[in-house]
N, C-alpha and C positions, 0 to 999 in steps of 0.2 A: 663408536661414539654415539651414534644414533640410537643404538640399542640401550645404552646406559641412560640416555636422556628419557627414552620412553619408559624404561623401568622405573626411573626416579619419579617421573610424572605419575605413573600408575600407583607407586607406593605412597606418594603424598596425597593422592586423591581418594584413597581407600581409608575408611575409618579404621582405627587401630583394633577395635573389637572384631571387625570383619576380616582384617588382614591375617589374623591367626588361623582362620579356617579357610582361606581362599588362596588361589594361585594368583600372585601379583601381576603376572603377564596377561591373564585372561579375566581377572576379577570375577572368578566363579568359585563357588564353594567346592572344595575337594570332596570327592565321593569316598564313602567308607563309614566306619563306625568310630565314634569319638567316646573315649572313656575318661572321665574326670575323677580323680582321686583327691580326697581332702582328709587331712589328718587333724583331728581335734583333740586337744589335751585338756584334761580336767583333773582337779585334785581328788575329787570323790570317785570319779570313774562312772558316774551315772548319767551319761550323755545319751539323749534320745533325739532322733530327727524324724519329724512327721510332716508329710506332704511337702517335701522340698521341691522347688522348681528352679530352673535355670533360665534367666532372662538375658538375651544377647542383644545389646545395642538399644535397649529401651523400646523394642517393637511391641509394646503392649499399650493399647489405647482404650480408654473408657469413653463414655458419652461426652465428657468435657475434658478429656486428656488425663494425664497422670502427673504426679509430683515426682520428686527426686527418688522416693522409695517405691515407685511404680504403683502407688495407690490411686484408685479411681477418684478423681476430684468430684465427680457427680455424687458419689456416695457421701463425701464430706459435706457437700452443699446441702444434700437432703437431711443429713443428721444435724447440720448446723441450724436448719430452719426451726425445729421445735425448741432447740436450746436458746436461740435468739428470742423467740416468742416467750419462752419461760422467763428469761432474764428481764426482758422489757416489761411484760405484764406484771410480774411479781414486784419488781422495783417500783413501777408506777402506782400499783394498788397500795403497796405498803407506805410509800412516801406521801401519797395523797391522803390516805386515811390518817396517818400520823400528823401531817401538817394541818389537816382539817380540824381534827379534835383539839389540837394544841392551840390553833388560832382562834377557834370559836370559844374555847374556855377562857383564853386571855381577854378577848374582846367582850365577852359577857360579864366576866367578873369586874374588869376595869380597875381603876385606881392603882394601888400598890402591886397587886397581883399581875395586872396587865403590864405595868412598867418593868417588873422583874423578869417576867417571861419574855417580853419583847427584847430586852437587853441581851438575854441569853441567845435569842434568835439572831440578833445582829452580830454576835460574836461568831456563831456558826456560819452565818452568811458571809462574813468578811474573810473567812479562811479560804485559801486557794485549794479547790477540791482536787484537781489532778495531781499536784505534788504530794498532797496528803494521802491520796489513794495509792500512789506509787510507794510511799514510805510504809504504809500499812500492809501492802501486798508483799513487800520485801521482808519486813520484820515479823509480821504475824503469820501470814500464809497467803497462798494464791488459789485456794479452793474456790470453785465457782459459787458455792454457797456463802463463803466469806465475802466474796466480791459483791454478791447481791446485798448482803447486809451493809457493807460499806457504802454502796450506792444509795441505799435507803437513808442512811445517816445523813448524807449530804444533799438529799433530794427533797426534803420536806420543808425547808425554810421558806422558799418562795410561796408555796401553797399556804403556809401559816400566815404570812402577811396579808394575802388577799382575803382569806377566810376571816381573819380578825376584823378587817374593815367591813365586811358584809355582816358579821355578827353584831357589830356596834350599831348598824342601821336596823337590824331586825329586832333587837332588844328594846327599841323605843316604840314598837307597835303596841296597840291597845291590848291584844290578846295575851301578849307577854306580861304586860302590867297586871292584867286580870289574873293570870296564873300565879304571879307573886302574891297578890292580895288574898288568893285562896289558900296560900300556905304551901304551895308546891316547892320542893327543894330545887336548888340550882341545877343539879345534875339531871333531874327528871325533865326540867324545862329545856335544857340543852339538847338532850337526846330525843325528846318527844316533839318539841316545837321548833327549835332552831336548826338542827342538822337536817331534818327532812326538807327544809326550804333550800338547802344548798346541794341537794342531790343532783339536779341538772348540771350545775357547775362541776360537781365531782366527776361525773361520767366524762364530760368534755376534757377535764384536766387529766384524767387517766389516759385517754387516747393520745393527747398531745405529749404526755411525759414519756411514752414508750420509746420514740426515736432517740431521745437523749440518753436513755439507759442503754440501748443497743449500741449506739456509737461510742459511748464511754467504755463499755466492756470491750468492744472491738479495738479501741485505742490501746487499752491496757494489754490485751492479748498481742497486738501488733508490736508493742514494746518488749514482749517476752515475759510479761508479768501475769498472764492469764493462766488458767488451769490447763496444763498440757495433756491431761487425760481425756478432755472433751474436744471434739473437732468443731470448734466454733469458727465462724467466718474470719474473725480476727486472728485466730491461730493459724488458719490456712494462709493468710496474708503474711504472717510472721515467718512461716516456713519459706514462702516465696522470697521474702527479703533475705533470709539467711543463705539460701542457695543461689541467690543472684538471678532470679527469674527474669527481671526486667532487662538485665545486661545480656542475657542469653536469648531474649526474644520469646520467652515462654508466656505469651499473652493469655493463654487459656488457664494459667495458674493464678492470674491477677484479676482479670476482668469479671469472671463469674461471682466470686465472693463480694467484690466491690459493688457490682450491680445489684446483688441481692440486698446488701446493706442499704443502698440508696432507695431501691424500690420499697422495701419494708418501711423505712423511715417516712417516705413520701405518702405511703398508703395510710399510715396512722395519723400523719399531719392532716391529710384531707378528711379523714374520719372525724378528727377532733374539731376541725373548722366547721364541718357539716353539723355536728351535734351542737356546737356553740351557736350556730345560726338558728337552729331549731329552738333552743331554750332561751335565746336572747332575741326578742322580736325587733329590737332596734337595728340589728345587723341585717335584717331582711330588706330594709329600705334602700 
């Protein structure tokens, strides 16, 4: 009876993947050569196997641990860094430039043109961005380039409102009135005299807009709507959620991408506030 109890205790304490190759009474691997045979069937008969490896019990660890497929998470974090910067900087530059030109043109022209353009801006601004992004990702596609385009479409409206109000103040200055009296066209005045005055605001807005783009893309990827062919931080968190990393205590699968998203967002927020304080003397007091 005592032997049965010990054997049962040893059997339940040994992982199943190790139990196949060990003596349950001693919990030691049996000596000898192990041969594994696998039969693979294919219709065409053109099966090839290159660099096959056998992993037992997940005893493969990278710098930050591995995921369910034994992939080194450190490699995913490193590859996700340029992707996050590409998404954040591209979306912020595109949305700021689009909103800047749109708002300055509306504010400079005024009257009916300004009214029509700003009503369209209000329509886009009132639309719920995240549900529409989910619908567009499901219906049109979830390519990373399409996601960047979708984020630009919904990211320019706030910039347009601010740049419009600034353009309405600039167009009342004397050198703008002088340019009109000299016969310069509106487009030339806008690109030569008005937009250069808004460049400091433009650089600060680009820096501040980067975290929003990164977190939005990470949210879409976490919901399973991102591009699965790119190892973004949101895609890593999505895989962690699918395989139950939190329930299994695999903290190394959750914390590194989450920390990288937070650090990157905070860094660009600090950069944006520093640039805003430089170009806006009132914030220095």
